[in-house]
C-alpha positions in Angstrom: 107.2 106.1 97.6 111.1 107.4 98.1 114.0 105.6 97.2 115.6 106.8 101.0 115.5 104.6 103.3 115.8 105.4 107.3 116.2 102.9 110.0 113.0 103.6 112.6 114.0 105.5 115.9 112.1 103.0 117.9 112.7 99.5 116.5 113.1 96.3 118.9 114.3 93.1 116.4 112.5 90.5 118.9 113.3 87.6 116.4 116.4 89.3 114.1 114.7 88.9 110.5 111.6 87.7 111.3 109.8 90.0 113.8 110.4 93.7 115.1 108.3 95.7 117.2 108.2 99.2 116.7 106.9 103.4 117.3 104.7 104.2 114.0 106.7 104.5 110.8 107.4 108.3 110.7 107.0 109.2 114.5 104.1 109.0 116.2 101.7 111.9 117.4 102.1 115.6 116.4 105.9 114.5 115.7 104.9 112.5 112.7 106.5 113.4 109.1 105.1 111.6 106.2 109.5 112.3 104.2 110.6 110.0 107.4 107.2 107.3 106.9 108.2 107.1 103.2 111.9 106.7 104.1 111.0 103.9 107.1 108.8 102.1 105.2 111.4 101.5 102.5 114.0 100.6 105.3 111.5 98.4 106.2 110.9 96.6 103.1 114.6 96.5 102.4 114.9 94.4 105.4 111.8 92.0 104.0 109.1 92.4 106.2 106.5 91.7 104.2 103.4 92.8 106.8 102.4 95.5 108.8 100.2 94.9 112.2 99.3 98.5 113.4 98.1 98.5 117.0 97.0 102.2 116.4 93.4 103.4 117.6 93.5 105.0 114.3 94.0 104.0 110.7 97.0 106.4 109.9 99.7 104.7 107.8 97.3 102.0 106.6 96.9 104.2 103.2 101.0 104.7 102.7 101.1 101.0 103.2 98.8 99.9 100.7 101.1 102.4 98.3 104.0 100.9 99.3 102.6 97.6 98.1 102.9 96.2 101.8 99.7 94.4 103.2 98.7 95.2 106.4 96.4 93.9 109.4 94.8 96.6 112.0 93.7 96.0 115.7 93.2 99.0 117.6 94.6 99.0 120.8 94.2 102.1 123.0 97.4 100.7 125.7 98.7 97.5 127.2 96.4 98.3 130.1 93.3 98.0 128.0 95.4 95.2 125.6 94.4 91.7 126.7 91.3 90.9 124.2 93.7 92.1 121.4 97.0 90.1 122.8 94.5 86.8 122.4 93.7 88.1 118.8 97.6 88.6 116.9 99.4 85.7 119.2 97.6 83.5 116.3 98.3 85.8 113.9 102.3 86.2 114.9 102.1 81.9 115.1 100.5 82.0 111.6 102.2 84.7 110.0 105.9 83.8 110.9 106.1 80.2 109.4 105.8 82.2 106.3 109.1 83.8 104.7 109.4 87.2 105.7 109.3 89.5 108.6 106.4 91.1 110.5 106.8 94.7 111.9 104.1 95.2 114.5 103.6 98.9 115.7 101.6 101.4 118.0 101.8 104.9 117.6 104.0 106.6 119.9 103.5 104.5 122.9 105.0 100.9 122.4 104.0 99.5 126.0 101.3 97.4 124.4 103.8 96.4 121.2 106.4 95.0 123.5 104.2 93.0 124.8 103.1 91.3 122.0 106.6 90.6 120.4 107.6 89.5 124.4 104.6 87.3 124.2 105.3 85.9 121.3 109.1 85.1 122.5 108.1 82.9 125.3 105.8 81.4 123.5 107.3 80.1 120.8 111.0 80.6 122.0 110.8 80.2 125.5 112.1 83.6 126.5 110.8 84.9 129.9 108.6 87.7 129.3 110.7 90.2 132.0 114.1 89.2 129.1 112.1 90.3 126.7 111.1 93.5 128.3 114.2 94.3 129.1 115.2 93.7 125.6 112.6 95.8 124.1 113.1 99.0 126.3 116.4 98.7 126.0 115.7 99.1 122.4 113.7 102.4 123.0 110.4 100.4 123.5 107.9 101.5 126.0 107.7 99.1 128.9 105.8 99.8 132.4 103.8 98.7 134.4 100.5 98.0 132.0 102.9 95.9 130.0 104.0 94.4 132.7 100.7 93.3 134.7 99.6 92.5 130.6 102.1 89.6 130.6 101.8 88.5 134.6 105.8 90.1 135.2 107.1 92.6 137.2 108.8 95.1 135.9 112.3 94.7 134.7 115.6 96.5 135.8 117.3 97.4 132.1 120.2 98.5 133.8 121.0 95.3 135.5 119.9 93.2 132.1 122.6 95.2 130.7 125.4 95.2 133.1 125.1 91.2 133.5 125.5 91.3 129.5 129.0 93.2 129.8 
């Protein structure tokens, strides 16, 4: 793996230094680039990520994590629309793994709606952050938030622009 590091384009540190949600390292879909993937994995490791949770429906990138010495957990999910069971599987995993030292990265492919839901649900459970607020933060960081994401968490679609204005 290359020593060169590159911060992923779409990454949200839901819990800085502990939990991030992101697009697949290297980019999603047809825009995926192996050189970018290696640099982004190097960046994640440098930031203390010790476990990657892939929610992609395919097994893409898992071999790259192994080659980089980065443990992974795979829970295939098409989208937030069908992610209720996977969310129930992942929340206890996050609860358990985030007690340990280091950080976790949760990623989808190009579609990060489910990733945003997982991180927002964890923030609500662990820190009492309102899901709509967390989803607005995820959207502001570039993750996909849509009606399915909100339905999975039982909230209205957040007004990201209004949230950003209120913080200014």
